[in-house]
PAPA-818981 format. One record per residue (C-alpha): residue number from 1; residue in three letters; x, y, z. Coordinates in pm, 1 decimal, always signed. Example, Ala and Ser with C-alpha at 12.3 -4.5 7.8 and 13.67 -1.06 7.14 Angstrom:
2
(1; "ALA"; (+1230.0; -450.0; +780.0)),
(2; "SER"; (+1367.0; -106.0; +714.0)),
// end
This chain:
220
(1; "MET"; (-2353.5; +1544.5; +158.8)),
(2; "THR"; (-2171.0; +1567.5; +482.9)),
(3; "ARG"; (-1837.6; +1742.9; +532.0)),
(4; "THR"; (-1666.8; +1380.0; +565.5)),
(5; "HIS"; (-1821.0; +1268.1; +211.5)),
(6; "TRP"; (-1695.5; +1591.8; +59.4)),
(7; "ALA"; (-1357.5; +1531.6; +196.9)),
(8; "ALA"; (-1337.9; +1168.4; +68.1)),
(9; "ILE"; (-1430.6; +1312.3; -267.3)),
(10; "THR"; (-1184.9; +1575.1; -265.5)),
(11; "ALA"; (-908.0; +1334.3; -181.2)),
(12; "VAL"; (-999.2; +1091.4; -462.3)),
(13; "VAL"; (-1024.2; +1392.8; -717.4)),
(14; "LEU"; (-664.4; +1526.9; -606.5)),
(15; "ALA"; (-532.7; +1173.3; -658.7)),
(16; "LEU"; (-682.9; +1143.5; -1010.7)),
(17; "LEU"; (-514.4; +1468.6; -1118.9)),
(18; "PHE"; (-169.2; +1283.7; -1054.3)),
(19; "ALA"; (-282.2; +947.0; -1166.9)),
(20; "GLY"; (-220.2; +1030.8; -1550.7)),
(21; "ALA"; (+143.2; +1129.8; -1477.8)),
(22; "ALA"; (+188.3; +841.9; -1264.2)),
(23; "THR"; (+25.5; +587.6; -1478.9)),
(24; "VAL"; (+240.1; +666.1; -1780.8)),
(25; "ALA"; (+539.8; +659.2; -1591.5)),
(26; "THR"; (+497.8; +312.1; -1421.0)),
(27; "ALA"; (+328.7; +164.5; -1721.2)),
(28; "GLY"; (+671.3; +221.7; -1917.7)),
(29; "ASP"; (+865.6; +75.3; -1618.7)),
(30; "GLY"; (+1015.5; -257.7; -1598.2)),
(31; "ASP"; (+891.3; -558.4; -1818.8)),
(32; "ASP"; (+866.7; -499.5; -2175.4)),
(33; "SER"; (+731.9; -850.0; -2246.7)),
(34; "ARG"; (+404.5; -742.7; -2053.3)),
(35; "PRO"; (+68.2; -735.6; -2274.8)),
(36; "ALA"; (+16.5; -393.9; -2414.2)),
(37; "THR"; (-334.2; -391.2; -2313.3)),
(38; "PRO"; (-492.8; -657.5; -2059.4)),
(39; "ALA"; (-820.4; -814.9; -2160.8)),
(40; "THR"; (-1134.1; -684.1; -1986.5)),
(41; "ASP"; (-1185.3; -1020.2; -1818.3)),
(42; "SER"; (-806.4; -1041.3; -1719.2)),
(43; "ALA"; (-673.3; -1038.6; -1360.5)),
(44; "ASP"; (-505.6; -702.4; -1415.7)),
(45; "ALA"; (-842.8; -525.2; -1499.0)),
(46; "GLY"; (-1027.1; -706.4; -1245.5)),
(47; "PHE"; (-812.1; -642.0; -972.0)),
(48; "ALA"; (-751.0; -265.5; -1076.1)),
(49; "ARG"; (-1152.1; -251.3; -1067.2)),
(50; "ASP"; (-1227.3; -427.3; -748.3)),
(51; "MET"; (-934.8; -287.8; -555.7)),
(52; "SER"; (-1036.5; +69.2; -646.3)),
(53; "VAL"; (-1372.0; +16.5; -488.1)),
(54; "HIS"; (-1245.8; -149.8; -169.6)),
(55; "HIS"; (-983.1; +136.2; -132.0)),
(56; "GLN"; (-1256.4; +403.4; -189.7)),
(57; "GLN"; (-1443.9; +251.9; +131.5)),
(58; "ALA"; (-1092.0; +249.7; +310.3)),
(59; "VAL"; (-1072.4; +628.4; +231.8)),
(60; "GLU"; (-1410.7; +705.2; +356.8)),
(61; "MET"; (-1384.6; +535.7; +680.4)),
(62; "SER"; (-1055.1; +687.8; +746.4)),
(63; "PHE"; (-1219.1; +1042.9; +699.0)),
(64; "ILE"; (-1497.9; +940.5; +916.5)),
(65; "VAL"; (-1279.8; +852.3; +1213.9)),
(66; "ARG"; (-1056.4; +1131.3; +1171.8)),
(67; "ASP"; (-1349.6; +1356.5; +1247.4)),
(68; "ARG"; (-1481.3; +1137.3; +1535.3)),
(69; "THR"; (-1164.7; +1126.9; +1743.6)),
(70; "GLN"; (-895.9; +1360.5; +1896.5)),
(71; "ASP"; (-637.9; +1060.9; +1943.3)),
(72; "GLU"; (-343.6; +1173.0; +1745.2)),
(73; "GLY"; (-218.5; +804.6; +1671.3)),
(74; "ILE"; (-544.2; +699.8; +1537.1)),
(75; "ARG"; (-568.3; +1030.7; +1320.1)),
(76; "ARG"; (-231.0; +984.8; +1185.5)),
(77; "LEU"; (-308.1; +637.8; +1098.8)),
(78; "ALA"; (-656.5; +737.8; +906.1)),
(79; "TYR"; (-472.0; +1005.0; +732.8)),
(80; "ASP"; (-189.0; +760.3; +615.3)),
(81; "ILE"; (-444.2; +504.0; +503.0)),
(82; "ALA"; (-666.6; +761.8; +335.7)),
(83; "ASN"; (-362.5; +934.1; +137.5)),
(84; "THR"; (-199.6; +598.8; +39.4)),
(85; "GLN"; (-513.0; +433.1; -65.0)),
(86; "ALA"; (-677.6; +758.5; -263.9)),
(87; "ASN"; (-338.7; +770.4; -453.2)),
(88; "GLN"; (-314.2; +377.8; -531.8)),
(89; "ARG"; (-673.4; +419.6; -640.9)),
(90; "GLY"; (-601.7; +695.4; -885.0)),
(91; "MET"; (-316.5; +484.3; -1020.1)),
(92; "MET"; (-548.4; +183.6; -1078.5)),
(93; "LEU"; (-815.7; +399.3; -1252.3)),
(94; "GLY"; (-544.6; +559.1; -1463.0)),
(95; "TRP"; (-437.6; +218.1; -1559.1)),
(96; "LEU"; (-784.8; +121.8; -1676.8)),
(97; "ASP"; (-830.6; +456.7; -1867.6)),
(98; "LEU"; (-494.2; +384.6; -2023.4)),
(99; "TRP"; (-599.1; +43.2; -2128.4)),
(100; "GLY"; (-916.8; +177.8; -2271.6)),
(101; "LEU"; (-1127.1; -55.1; -2039.2)),
(102; "SER"; (-1433.1; +24.6; -1829.0)),
(103; "VAL"; (-1411.2; +93.2; -1450.2)),
(104; "THR"; (-1680.7; -160.6; -1403.6)),
(105; "SER"; (-1733.4; -518.5; -1531.4)),
(106; "GLY"; (-1956.6; -595.9; -1808.7)),
(107; "ASP"; (-2184.1; -809.7; -1605.4)),
(108; "GLY"; (-2169.1; -592.0; -1291.4)),
(109; "THR"; (-1993.2; -871.1; -1076.9)),
(110; "SER"; (-1685.1; -844.3; -872.1)),
(111; "MET"; (-1414.3; -1095.5; -772.4)),
(112; "ALA"; (-1447.2; -1326.2; -1066.8)),
(113; "TRP"; (-1085.9; -1275.8; -1163.1)),
(114; "MET"; (-993.3; -1407.0; -827.2)),
(115; "ALA"; (-1126.6; -1767.6; -913.5)),
(116; "LYS"; (-784.3; -1882.5; -1021.0)),
(117; "ALA"; (-575.6; -1773.8; -719.4)),
(118; "GLY"; (-410.1; -2004.8; -521.3)),
(119; "ASN"; (-629.4; -1919.5; -232.1)),
(120; "GLY"; (-950.7; -1971.1; -421.8)),
(121; "GLY"; (-1067.2; -1615.1; -427.7)),
(122; "HIS"; (-1198.9; -1547.5; -94.5)),
(123; "GLY"; (-1381.2; -1905.3; -101.2)),
(124; "GLY"; (-1462.6; -1869.0; -461.0)),
(125; "HIS"; (-1656.1; -1611.6; -656.8)),
(126; "SER"; (-1945.4; -1875.1; -702.1)),
(127; "GLY"; (-2011.5; -1867.4; -326.2)),
(128; "GLN"; (-2011.2; -1493.7; -281.5)),
(129; "ARG"; (-2307.5; -1334.4; -171.2)),
(130; "SER"; (-2430.2; -1043.1; -382.8)),
(131; "ALA"; (-2443.9; -682.4; -236.8)),
(132; "SER"; (-2807.9; -675.1; -203.9)),
(133; "GLU"; (-2787.4; -1017.0; -15.0)),
(134; "SER"; (-2517.1; -923.5; +215.8)),
(135; "GLY"; (-2525.0; -551.4; +235.1)),
(136; "SER"; (-2142.5; -562.0; +138.8)),
(137; "LEU"; (-1983.1; -486.1; -193.8)),
(138; "MET"; (-1729.4; -755.5; -153.4)),
(139; "PRO"; (-1504.0; -948.6; +115.4)),
(140; "GLY"; (-1380.3; -748.5; +383.8)),
(141; "MET"; (-1595.2; -426.9; +325.7)),
(142; "ALA"; (-1839.4; -273.0; +580.5)),
(143; "THR"; (-2189.2; -263.4; +538.5)),
(144; "LYS"; (-2389.9; +38.6; +500.2)),
(145; "GLU"; (-2528.4; -27.1; +846.7)),
(146; "GLN"; (-2179.5; -31.1; +1011.7)),
(147; "LEU"; (-2062.3; +282.9; +839.1)),
(148; "GLU"; (-2374.7; +468.0; +953.0)),
(149; "ARG"; (-2307.3; +326.3; +1306.2)),
(150; "LEU"; (-1926.6; +450.3; +1274.1)),
(151; "GLU"; (-2068.2; +800.2; +1201.1)),
(152; "THR"; (-2264.8; +802.3; +1509.2)),
(153; "LEU"; (-1979.9; +708.5; +1756.4)),
(154; "GLY"; (-1700.1; +942.1; +1923.4)),
(155; "GLY"; (-1395.2; +889.6; +2111.9)),
(156; "LYS"; (-1286.0; +555.2; +2197.8)),
(157; "ALA"; (-1588.4; +393.6; +2073.6)),
(158; "ALA"; (-1523.4; +519.5; +1749.8)),
(159; "GLU"; (-1169.1; +434.1; +1753.0)),
(160; "VAL"; (-1232.7; +63.6; +1843.7)),
(161; "GLU"; (-1501.9; +37.4; +1569.7)),
(162; "PHE"; (-1265.6; +197.8; +1307.0)),
(163; "LEU"; (-1002.2; -35.3; +1413.8)),
(164; "GLN"; (-1221.1; -348.1; +1411.5)),
(165; "LEU"; (-1366.0; -270.0; +1056.8)),
(166; "MET"; (-1026.4; -180.7; +907.1)),
(167; "ILE"; (-841.4; -489.6; +1000.4)),
(168; "VAL"; (-1126.4; -699.4; +853.3)),
(169; "HIS"; (-1098.5; -466.2; +560.9)),
(170; "HIS"; (-704.4; -484.8; +519.4)),
(171; "ASN"; (-706.2; -859.5; +551.7)),
(172; "ALA"; (-947.3; -897.8; +278.3)),
(173; "GLY"; (-746.5; -644.9; +80.9)),
(174; "VAL"; (-427.5; -851.3; +141.5)),
(175; "THR"; (-593.2; -1155.1; -10.4)),
(176; "MET"; (-713.2; -955.0; -320.4)),
(177; "ALA"; (-353.0; -801.9; -354.7)),
(178; "GLN"; (-184.3; -1132.7; -331.3)),
(179; "GLY"; (-427.8; -1263.6; -587.5)),
(180; "CYS"; (-286.8; -997.8; -829.9)),
(181; "VAL"; (+64.9; -1080.0; -735.6)),
(182; "GLU"; (-1.8; -1446.3; -865.2)),
(183; "LEU"; (-233.9; -1351.7; -1149.4)),
(184; "CYS"; (-151.7; -1017.4; -1309.1)),
(185; "THR"; (+68.4; -993.8; -1602.1)),
(186; "VAL"; (+152.9; -630.9; -1590.2)),
(187; "GLY"; (+473.5; -579.4; -1406.6)),
(188; "PRO"; (+405.3; -246.0; -1232.5)),
(189; "GLU"; (+49.6; -363.2; -1133.4)),
(190; "ARG"; (+221.2; -669.7; -956.7)),
(191; "LYS"; (+464.5; -435.9; -784.2)),
(192; "LEU"; (+189.9; -230.9; -657.6)),
(193; "ALA"; (+7.1; -511.8; -530.4)),
(194; "GLN"; (+305.4; -663.4; -349.3)),
(195; "GLY"; (+346.8; -329.8; -182.1)),
(196; "MET"; (-10.3; -334.9; -70.0)),
(197; "VAL"; (+47.5; -680.2; +71.8)),
(198; "ASP"; (+359.3; -569.7; +277.8)),
(199; "ALA"; (+218.0; -228.6; +394.8)),
(200; "GLN"; (-139.1; -359.4; +488.3)),
(201; "ARG"; (+5.3; -665.2; +664.1)),
(202; "SER"; (+204.4; -424.5; +878.0)),
(203; "GLU"; (-102.7; -176.6; +941.1)),
(204; "VAL"; (-295.2; -500.8; +1085.8)),
(205; "GLU"; (-29.3; -582.8; +1307.6)),
(206; "LEU"; (-30.1; -196.4; +1441.0)),
(207; "MET"; (-410.5; -195.2; +1449.8)),
(208; "VAL"; (-426.1; -538.6; +1655.1)),
(209; "ASP"; (-200.3; -365.0; +1910.2)),
(210; "LEU"; (-400.1; -25.7; +1913.5)),
(211; "LEU"; (-709.3; -254.2; +1992.2)),
(212; "LYS"; (-554.9; -442.9; +2271.6)),
(213; "LYS"; (-446.8; -105.9; +2420.1)),
(214; "ARG"; (-808.1; -21.6; +2426.3)),
(215; "GLY"; (-919.3; -355.7; +2560.0)),
(216; "ALA"; (-1089.4; -472.6; +2266.4)),
(217; "GLN"; (-1051.1; -777.4; +2030.4)),
(218; "VAL"; (-1026.0; -816.0; +1679.7)),
(219; "ARG"; (-1353.4; -883.5; +1505.7)),
(220; "THR"; (-1409.0; -1213.1; +1344.0)),
// end
């Protein structure tokens, strides 16, 4: 494994070490009327599972670009994204463990919990291509080929590629998090999801500005 991969794994392991304490603290905070244990097919469980996977790729991309550029602004942004999302991922995996639920769905699918969200769940789960068909795990995620390309670039080219990929990634993450705000029943999880919406929208605005300064446009 490359140094980047080991760094990403280390960040997640460190986050998980703190997840137990953070999970117990947040699980006991707020709304006492929440269900004690969400069902395995609930929005609470689905969001925790899918966003954990989504966050892991953001951490990976951030570590890649950190090693491919000397620009302090991009390196600082990458560190903030990696640190924040590794810790959030640890909390979500901690909740699943606390609830006694698997970190993967029983049928191996993703995003089914979004079907009832007001936005139709990224166009509806039924229309979502499988990972083998699209090369992507779920909406917004970079393909294996895109990640491999990012690892071959350096300097400004790596910065632009990272920003373009991460804007798409964040926008999809915002939609997922908003779905949890609408559908999740656990108060602390809804609060975390709303924090993701606010923070990632702000980071998207920053990344769009950074792209413009590099003479590049948002990828559609």
